[in-house]
C-alpha positions, 0 to 999 in steps of 0.5 A: 446536529453536531456529533459531540457533546460540549464536554466531549468537544472541550476534552478534544480541544484540550489536545489541539495545538495551535494552527500551523503551516504543515509541510510533509518532507519529500520521499527519500531520494527526492531532491532536498531542494525540491518543494516539500509536499504542501499539505495546507496552511493553518492546519489544526493538530489533535493528539491521541487516538481517534475513531471515525465519529470523534473525528467527524465531530472535529471536522465540524470545528476544523476544516483542515486537521492533522492527527498526531496519533492513530485513526481507527475505523473498526466495526462501524455500521454502514458508511463513514461520516464525512472526514474530509478535514483530515489531511495528515495522520502521523501514526497508523490508519486502520480501516478493518472489519467493517461489514457494510463499508463500501467506500473510503470517500470520507478520506478524500483529503488525506495526504500523508500517513506516518505509520501503517495503513491497514485496509483489511477484512471489509467484505463490501469495499469496492475500491480504494477511491477516497485515498486518491490524494495519499502520497506517502505512508510507512507501510500499506497493507490491503488484505482480505477485501474480497470485493476489490478488483484492482488498486484504483484509488491509490493514484497519488501514492509515490512512497511506502517506506516499509512494505506494501502488502497485497494479500488474500483479496479474493476478487482482485484481478490486477494491480492497476491503479498505482498511477504515480508509481515511479521507477524507484521504490524505497520499500518492499512488495508482498503479493500473496494469496490473491485467488484471482490475480492473473498478472502483475500489470500496474507495476510496469514502471518499477526499475529499482526496488530498495527492499525485496519482492515476494510473489507467493500463493497466487493460484491463477497467476500465469506470468510475471508480466508487469515486472518487465522493467525491473532491474535491481532489488536491494533484498530478496526475490521470492517466487513461491507456490504459484500453482498456475505460473508458467512464464517468468520471462519478464524477470530476465532483465534483472541485473542485481539482487541484494538478497536471496533468489528463491524460486520454489514450489511452482509446479507448472514452471519449467526447470529451463525457465528457472535456470534461464533466470539464474543465468540472466542475473549478473549479481546475486548477493545471497543464496540461490534456492530452486526446488519443487518447480516443474520439469 
């Protein structure tokens, strides 16, 4: 049985452009002569903003689909319908406030999101599997999903142009899962308020971050292990209010920070460790703010 009435389908098809060869540009910094990210030939395009059920109906009609607009999955009952035709979203992808959703498997063919990816407040979501083929997004926010243990499912993600935020996921214990993370990242990281995060393993390959890094209010985070390869940041490094943090030795090989260095309100972090970090970094373009850490 089809998801859409004939009238709804006709309205949807009215916004559909002819099939086209669909190539997504390579991430910034990649050789322009390198092959572009191939999505698929003959991809149909729908213009507008869509929910899951409307797209499921479109997937009955098209095997390969590009949405020139936004996709929102909010307040649905149970699991997602099959959305495996969806390959490209030029706007935002929002998956939010779905009380029973445990899987993102419906998005198994999604490769590119031009705007923001927001995965937020889905209490039963177990992992990010289903986003395995997503390579590029404007920003990514994973927030308030208490059943997540790690970032498994973001295996192919190589480029986030703005900020990758991991916030308030009470069950997350590591950042493992970013299997395609290279040594250069074009955006920023915010890792904040994750109640059970123990270390930063999963970011080990990072050497150069064009934006900044904020690590704040992770109460059981004991060390910066996972950032030992980091060499340069284009913007601010902020380490703030991590109550259990005692070890920042993994940051001692940083060579340059393009913004501020802020190490504040980490009560168990010794002054000696903080001073050693400042001494180790050859170039800090902005301010250095150190306060309310341990003795």
